[in-house]
C-alpha positions in Angstrom: 359.0 314.8 27.9 358.1 311.2 27.0 354.8 311.5 28.9 353.9 314.7 27.0 354.7 313.0 23.7 352.6 310.0 24.6 349.7 312.1 25.7 349.9 314.1 22.4 350.0 310.8 20.4 347.0 309.4 22.2 345.1 312.7 21.8 345.9 312.8 18.1 344.7 309.2 17.7 341.4 310.2 19.3 341.0 313.0 16.8 341.6 310.7 13.9 339.2 308.1 15.3 336.5 310.8 15.7 337.0 312.0 12.2 336.7 308.5 10.8 333.3 308.1 12.5 331.5 311.2 11.3 327.8 310.7 10.6 327.0 308.8 7.4 324.6 310.3 4.8 321.1 309.0 4.2 320.2 306.6 2.8 322.5 304.4 4.9 322.8 300.7 4.1 325.0 298.2 6.0 325.3 295.0 4.1 328.2 293.5 6.0 329.9 292.3 2.8 333.2 294.2 3.2 333.9 292.9 6.6 336.4 290.1 7.6 335.3 287.0 9.4 334.5 287.7 13.1 334.8 291.5 12.9 332.2 294.2 12.7 332.2 297.2 10.3 334.4 300.2 11.0 332.7 302.9 13.1 330.1 300.4 14.5 330.3 298.9 17.9 329.0 296.1 20.1 328.5 295.5 23.8 328.1 292.1 25.5 326.1 292.1 28.8 325.6 288.3 28.8 326.2 285.5 26.3 328.2 285.8 23.2 329.0 288.7 20.8 327.8 289.8 17.4 330.2 289.2 14.6 330.2 289.2 10.8 330.3 285.7 9.3 329.8 284.2 5.9 326.6 282.4 5.4 326.0 280.6 2.1 323.1 278.3 2.5 319.3 278.7 2.2 318.3 282.3 1.5 321.7 283.9 2.4 324.6 284.1 0.1 327.2 286.4 1.7 328.3 287.9 4.9 325.7 288.6 7.6 325.7 290.0 11.2 325.5 286.8 13.3 324.8 286.1 16.9 326.0 282.6 17.9 324.2 281.0 20.9 325.7 279.9 24.2 324.8 278.4 27.5 323.3 281.6 29.0 320.5 284.0 27.9 321.7 286.4 25.2 322.0 290.1 26.0 324.3 291.6 23.4 324.0 294.8 21.4 325.2 295.9 18.0 325.3 299.7 17.1 325.4 301.0 13.6 327.6 303.8 12.3 326.4 307.3 13.4 323.6 308.8 11.5 322.3 312.4 11.7 318.5 312.4 12.1 316.3 315.5 12.4 313.3 316.1 14.6 310.0 316.3 12.7 311.2 314.0 9.9 309.8 310.5 9.3 312.4 307.7 8.7 312.1 304.2 7.3 314.2 301.4 8.7 314.4 297.9 7.1 316.5 294.8 7.5 316.5 291.1 6.8 316.6 288.6 9.6 316.4 284.9 10.2 317.8 282.0 12.1 319.5 278.7 11.3 317.1 276.1 12.7 313.4 275.3 12.6 313.4 274.2 16.2 315.0 277.2 17.9 313.4 280.5 18.9 315.4 283.7 18.6 314.4 287.0 20.0 315.7 290.5 19.3 314.7 294.1 19.2 315.7 297.1 17.1 315.8 300.7 18.5 317.5 304.0 17.9 320.1 305.1 20.4 321.8 308.5 21.0 325.1 306.8 22.1 326.7 303.4 21.7 325.2 302.4 25.0 322.2 300.2 25.8 320.8 302.8 28.1 320.7 305.3 25.2 318.5 303.0 23.0 315.3 304.7 23.8 313.4 305.0 20.5 311.7 301.7 19.9 311.6 300.5 16.3 310.6 296.8 16.3 310.7 293.6 18.4 310.9 290.1 16.8 310.5 286.5 17.7 312.1 284.3 15.0 311.4 280.6 14.4 311.6 278.5 11.3 315.0 279.1 9.7 313.6 281.4 7.1 314.4 284.9 5.8 312.2 287.7 7.0 311.9 291.4 6.3 311.7 293.7 9.3 310.5 297.2 8.7 309.1 300.3 10.3 308.2 303.2 8.0 307.2 305.7 10.6 310.2 306.3 12.9 310.5 309.7 14.4 313.1 311.0 16.8 312.4 313.3 19.7 315.1 315.8 18.9 317.7 316.4 16.1 321.1 314.8 16.6 323.3 311.8 16.1 321.6 308.4 16.3 322.7 304.8 16.0 320.6 301.8 14.9 320.8 299.5 17.9 320.1 295.7 17.7 319.7 293.7 20.9 319.6 289.9 20.9 317.4 288.6 23.8 317.3 284.8 23.0 317.1 282.2 25.7 320.1 280.0 26.3 320.9 277.2 23.9 319.0 278.6 20.9 320.3 278.8 17.3 322.2 281.5 15.4 320.4 284.8 14.7 321.2 286.6 11.4 320.7 290.3 10.5 321.5 291.7 7.0 320.8 294.6 4.7 320.3 297.1 7.5 318.9 300.3 5.9 317.5 303.7 7.0 316.3 306.5 4.7 313.9 309.4 4.8 
């Protein structure tokens, strides 16, 4: 009896979790302001293949004045992913994606790419959006105003950090997608 109760409890938690993560409406903006230190927004996810992890951190210097999605460097090459909330996108429509990005030091070189994924998995990030190399500790605007998906369905904005070892922090903020 206890096993059945436990299974039903786990199953009901999965249903609640799935309901909490239904697709967000367009336009979708993730500004990271409502998140607590070292967490990521609800219904987003991250995966670490090598290096450190993405986390939301306050940044109040230079051109930033609030919480930003941050990758902190380490002794090995970065290979970590952040996946947005689920978004329904339709085939044949053109979408615009924008975000702010930067780093914390003029002497380091950060690299990252942005894609659309059909699942919260690196292997599902198949629709390329942009690829960036960041140097100079300044705020940049990344954008692609001609993103199309191969078929209608649920997608996630996927951000992969690819910096070499011992580089600086990488920041991403004001992530947006609209039609």
